[in-house]
C-alpha positions as CSV (number, residue, x, y, z in Angstrom):
1,M,0.0,0.0,0.0
2,A,2.8,2.4,0.9
3,Q,4.6,1.7,-2.4
4,L,1.4,2.5,-4.3
5,L,1.0,5.8,-2.5
6,I,4.7,6.7,-3.2
7,K,4.3,5.8,-6.8
8,R,1.1,7.9,-7.1
9,L,2.8,10.8,-5.3
10,L,5.8,10.7,-7.7
11,Q,3.4,10.6,-10.6
12,L,1.5,13.6,-9.2
13,L,4.8,15.6,-8.8
14,G,5.8,14.7,-12.4
15,V,2.5,15.8,-13.9
16,A,2.5,19.0,-11.8
17,W,6.1,19.8,-12.9
18,G,5.2,19.0,-16.5
19,V,2.1,21.1,-16.5
20,S,3.9,24.0,-14.9
21,T,6.8,23.8,-17.3
22,L,4.6,23.7,-20.2
23,T,2.7,26.7,-19.0
24,F,6.0,28.6,-18.6
25,L,7.0,27.7,-22.1
26,L,3.7,28.6,-23.7
27,M,3.7,32.0,-21.9
28,R,7.2,32.8,-23.0
29,S,6.5,31.7,-26.6
30,L,3.6,34.1,-27.2
31,P,4.1,36.2,-30.3
32,G,5.2,39.8,-29.9
33,D,7.0,41.6,-27.1
34,M,5.3,40.9,-23.8
35,A,6.8,44.1,-22.2
36,Y,5.2,46.2,-24.8
37,R,1.8,44.6,-24.3
38,I,2.0,45.1,-20.5
39,A,3.2,48.6,-20.9
40,A,0.4,49.3,-23.3
41,G,-2.1,48.0,-20.7
42,R,-0.7,50.1,-17.9
43,Y,0.0,53.4,-19.7
44,G,-2.2,53.3,-22.7
45,M,-1.4,52.4,-26.4
46,D,-0.2,55.9,-27.3
47,A,2.2,56.4,-24.2
48,V,4.2,53.3,-24.9
49,D,7.8,53.8,-25.9
50,T,11.0,51.8,-25.6
51,T,11.8,53.3,-22.2
52,S,8.5,52.2,-20.7
53,A,8.8,48.8,-22.1
54,D,12.3,48.5,-20.9
55,L,11.1,49.5,-17.4
56,V,8.4,46.8,-17.5
57,R,10.9,44.3,-18.8
58,A,13.3,44.9,-15.9
59,E,10.5,45.0,-13.3
60,L,9.0,41.6,-14.4
61,G,12.3,39.9,-15.1
62,L,11.6,39.6,-18.9
63,D,15.2,40.6,-19.7
64,Q,16.6,37.5,-18.2
65,G,17.7,34.5,-20.4
66,P,15.2,31.6,-20.7
67,F,17.0,29.2,-18.4
68,Q,17.6,31.8,-15.7
69,A,14.0,33.1,-16.0
70,Y,12.7,29.5,-15.7
71,L,14.7,28.8,-12.5
72,Q,13.6,32.1,-11.0
73,W,9.9,31.3,-11.9
74,F,10.1,27.7,-10.6
75,A,11.7,28.9,-7.3
76,D,8.9,31.5,-6.9
77,L,6.4,28.8,-7.6
78,L,7.9,26.4,-5.0
79,T,7.9,29.1,-2.4
80,G,4.3,30.2,-3.1
81,N,5.3,33.6,-4.6
82,L,2.9,33.9,-7.6
83,G,3.6,37.6,-8.1
84,N,1.0,40.4,-8.7
85,S,-1.8,40.3,-11.3
86,L,-0.9,42.2,-14.4
87,V,-4.6,43.3,-14.6
88,S,-5.4,44.5,-11.0
89,G,-1.9,44.7,-9.5
90,M,-3.1,42.7,-6.4
91,P,-1.2,39.6,-5.3
92,V,-2.3,36.5,-7.4
93,V,-2.6,34.4,-4.2
94,D,-5.1,36.8,-2.8
95,E,-7.1,36.8,-6.0
96,L,-7.0,33.0,-6.2
97,W,-8.1,32.6,-2.6
98,H,-11.0,35.0,-3.2
99,M,-12.2,33.1,-6.2
100,L,-11.5,29.6,-4.8
101,S,-13.2,30.3,-1.5
102,H,-16.6,30.6,-3.2
103,S,-16.0,27.3,-4.9
104,F,-14.9,25.7,-1.7
105,Y,-18.0,26.8,0.2
106,L,-20.2,25.6,-2.7
107,A,-18.4,22.2,-2.7
108,M,-18.8,21.8,1.1
109,A,-22.6,22.7,0.8
110,G,-22.8,19.9,-1.9
111,V,-21.1,17.4,0.4
112,A,-23.4,18.3,3.3
113,L,-26.5,18.1,1.1
114,S,-25.3,14.7,-0.4
115,M,-24.6,13.4,3.2
116,L,-28.1,14.4,4.4
117,I,-29.5,12.4,1.5
118,A,-27.1,9.5,1.3
119,V,-26.7,8.5,4.9
120,P,-30.4,8.0,5.7
121,L,-31.0,6.4,2.3
122,G,-28.1,4.1,2.9
123,I,-29.4,3.1,6.4
124,A,-32.8,2.5,4.8
125,T,-31.4,0.4,2.1
126,A,-29.4,-1.7,4.5
127,W,-32.4,-2.1,6.8
128,W,-34.9,-3.1,4.1
129,G,-32.5,-4.0,1.3
130,A,-33.2,-7.8,1.3
131,G,-36.9,-7.1,0.6
132,L,-36.1,-4.7,-2.3
133,T,-33.8,-6.9,-4.2
134,G,-35.7,-10.0,-4.2
């Protein structure tokens, strides 16, 4: 049993690493200059110049080499530092918690409701089950 759990845990870690690496590669391979797009979102399309793009590039670490950027990104991911949202400027962890907390409460309500239905139904089936099946 312990070997199976260790095997599944290693598979989980491998899949998580693969998905996170693929996400990093896809984000880095988007066409165009990411610094110009982010600067245009911050300052407006007409106010973007090379200086503002360079400031954004330095601030977000987009001027690093791919391997160094991946190592920095992965270290931040392992420590839970997901950075700030490019849209709102708020920490990504806070925004994720805000959104996931609603899903968590909804899931707990669903579990509670299913327990209210399933437990009495299971007891009734066990009590009178022989008469129902034949």
